[in-house]
C-alpha positions in Angstrom: 112.9 120.9 104.4 110.0 122.3 102.0 108.4 119.1 100.3 105.4 119.4 97.5 103.2 116.2 96.9 101.5 115.8 93.8 98.7 113.6 93.1 98.1 112.9 89.8 94.8 110.6 90.1 92.5 112.4 88.2 89.5 110.9 91.3 89.6 112.5 94.4 88.5 109.2 96.1 91.1 107.1 95.0 93.8 105.3 96.9 96.5 107.4 95.5 94.2 110.7 97.2 95.0 108.5 100.7 98.6 107.9 99.8 99.3 111.7 99.2 97.6 112.6 102.4 99.7 110.3 104.3 103.0 111.4 103.1 102.1 114.8 103.9 100.9 113.7 107.6 104.5 112.0 107.8 106.3 114.9 106.7 104.1 117.5 108.8 105.2 114.8 111.8 108.7 115.2 110.9 108.3 119.1 111.3 108.9 119.6 107.4 106.9 122.1 105.5 104.5 120.1 102.8 102.3 121.2 100.5 99.9 118.7 98.4 98.4 119.2 95.4 95.5 117.1 94.1 95.4 117.7 90.2 92.2 116.7 90.2 91.0 119.7 92.2 92.7 122.2 89.9 91.4 124.2 86.7 93.9 123.8 83.9 93.8 123.0 80.2 96.2 120.1 80.2 96.7 120.4 76.5 100.3 122.2 75.5 98.2 123.3 72.0 100.6 125.3 70.3 103.9 123.0 71.7 106.7 125.1 72.3 106.0 127.2 69.8 103.5 129.7 71.4 103.7 130.1 74.9 100.8 129.6 76.9 99.7 131.4 79.4 99.5 129.7 82.7 96.1 129.5 84.7 96.4 130.8 88.5 96.4 127.1 89.4 99.0 126.2 87.5 101.5 129.1 88.5 100.6 128.9 91.9 102.1 125.4 91.9 105.0 126.4 90.1 105.9 129.0 92.6 105.7 126.2 95.0 108.0 123.7 93.2 110.4 126.8 93.0 110.7 126.7 96.7 110.9 122.9 97.2 113.7 120.7 98.5 111.7 117.5 97.6 108.9 116.5 95.5 106.7 113.7 95.5 104.8 112.4 92.8 101.7 109.7 93.2 99.9 108.2 90.4 98.0 105.1 89.2 99.7 103.2 86.4 97.7 102.9 83.4 98.7 101.3 80.5 102.4 101.1 81.4 102.6 105.0 82.6 100.6 107.5 83.7 96.9 109.3 83.4 96.4 111.7 80.6 96.0 114.9 83.6 99.3 114.1 85.0 100.7 113.6 81.7 99.1 117.2 80.9 100.3 118.6 84.0 104.0 117.6 83.1 103.7 119.0 79.4 101.9 122.7 80.6 104.5 122.9 83.8 107.8 121.7 82.9 108.5 124.1 80.2 111.7 125.5 78.7 112.7 128.5 80.6 111.3 127.1 83.7 112.9 123.5 84.5 115.5 123.6 81.7 117.3 125.7 79.0 118.1 125.4 75.7 121.7 126.0 74.3 122.7 127.4 71.0 124.8 124.9 69.1 124.0 122.1 71.4 121.6 119.2 71.9 121.6 119.3 75.5 119.6 121.4 77.4 120.7 123.2 80.9 118.9 121.7 84.0 117.0 124.3 85.7 115.9 122.3 88.9 119.3 121.3 90.3 119.4 120.8 93.8 115.9 119.1 93.8 115.3 115.7 94.8 111.8 113.5 94.3 110.0 110.3 95.2 107.9 108.7 92.7 105.1 106.5 94.6 102.9 104.4 91.8 99.6 102.2 92.3 99.3 99.1 89.6 97.8 95.7 89.4 100.6 94.5 87.2 103.2 92.5 89.3 106.5 94.4 90.0 108.7 91.9 88.3 106.6 91.9 84.9 106.6 95.6 85.0 110.4 95.8 85.2 111.0 92.5 83.2 108.6 92.9 80.5 107.4 96.3 80.1 110.7 98.0 81.5 108.9 100.2 83.8 107.9 102.8 80.9 106.1 105.0 83.4 108.8 105.4 86.0 111.7 105.7 83.6 109.8 108.2 81.4 109.2 110.5 84.8 112.4 109.5 86.0 114.8 109.9 82.9 113.2 112.2 80.4 111.4 114.4 82.7 113.4 115.2 86.6 116.9 114.1 85.7 116.7 115.8 82.3 115.6 118.9 84.2 118.2 118.5 87.1 117.1 116.4 89.9 120.1 114.6 91.7 117.8 111.7 93.2 114.6 110.0 92.4 113.8 107.3 94.0 110.5 105.3 93.5 108.0 102.9 95.1 105.2 100.7 93.7 102.4 99.4 95.4 100.4 96.5 93.7 98.3 94.6 93.0 95.9 97.5 94.1 92.9 96.5 92.7 91.0 93.6 95.0 93.8 94.0 97.7 92.8 93.2 100.9 92.3 96.4 103.9 95.6 94.9 105.3 97.6 95.3 102.7 96.3 98.7 101.9 97.0 99.8 105.7 100.4 98.7 105.3 101.2 100.8 102.4 99.6 103.7 103.9 101.9 103.5 107.0 104.7 102.8 104.5 104.0 106.2 103.0 103.8 107.9 106.1 107.0 106.4 107.2 108.2 108.0 103.7 107.0 111.5 104.6 108.5 111.4 107.9 112.0 110.3 106.7 111.9 112.8 103.4 112.4 109.9 100.8 
């Protein structure tokens, strides 16, 4: 199995960074080919300056990541939930990479696109401080819904699972170790 792990936290010393490394550790143990990308290490303009009117050239880091995603069977997206969704860096990555002609294709005389990423699966792992029940019931899980439905399923991903680790702020070391181990096990099982 070919896996790409994308860490969308802008701080390279974050807990999300550790989660990404542990997922890769598990995937490697299971004999998968696993690439990890920390968006904080990439050099790219996260602003889709012209929308879809004028195509911006992909920076080398994004072009390389696009190749890795093309070859992947399974993608793992790890990010902190901020203001109900994800950090600007992660949103900019989505805007710049999941483009028409790459992840979906417009059709003449139809409002529905042709998804171009069929056959791939994904896992969303997010951290937050909001209680899970509150995020689902009161907020209606906007970040997970946005990524799962409006991006991944829109582009053809057939199965998207999600995991929430909360509360992270002020969490005890024993909880963090448990979450890291759970993430490593997900990597082993390619879930």
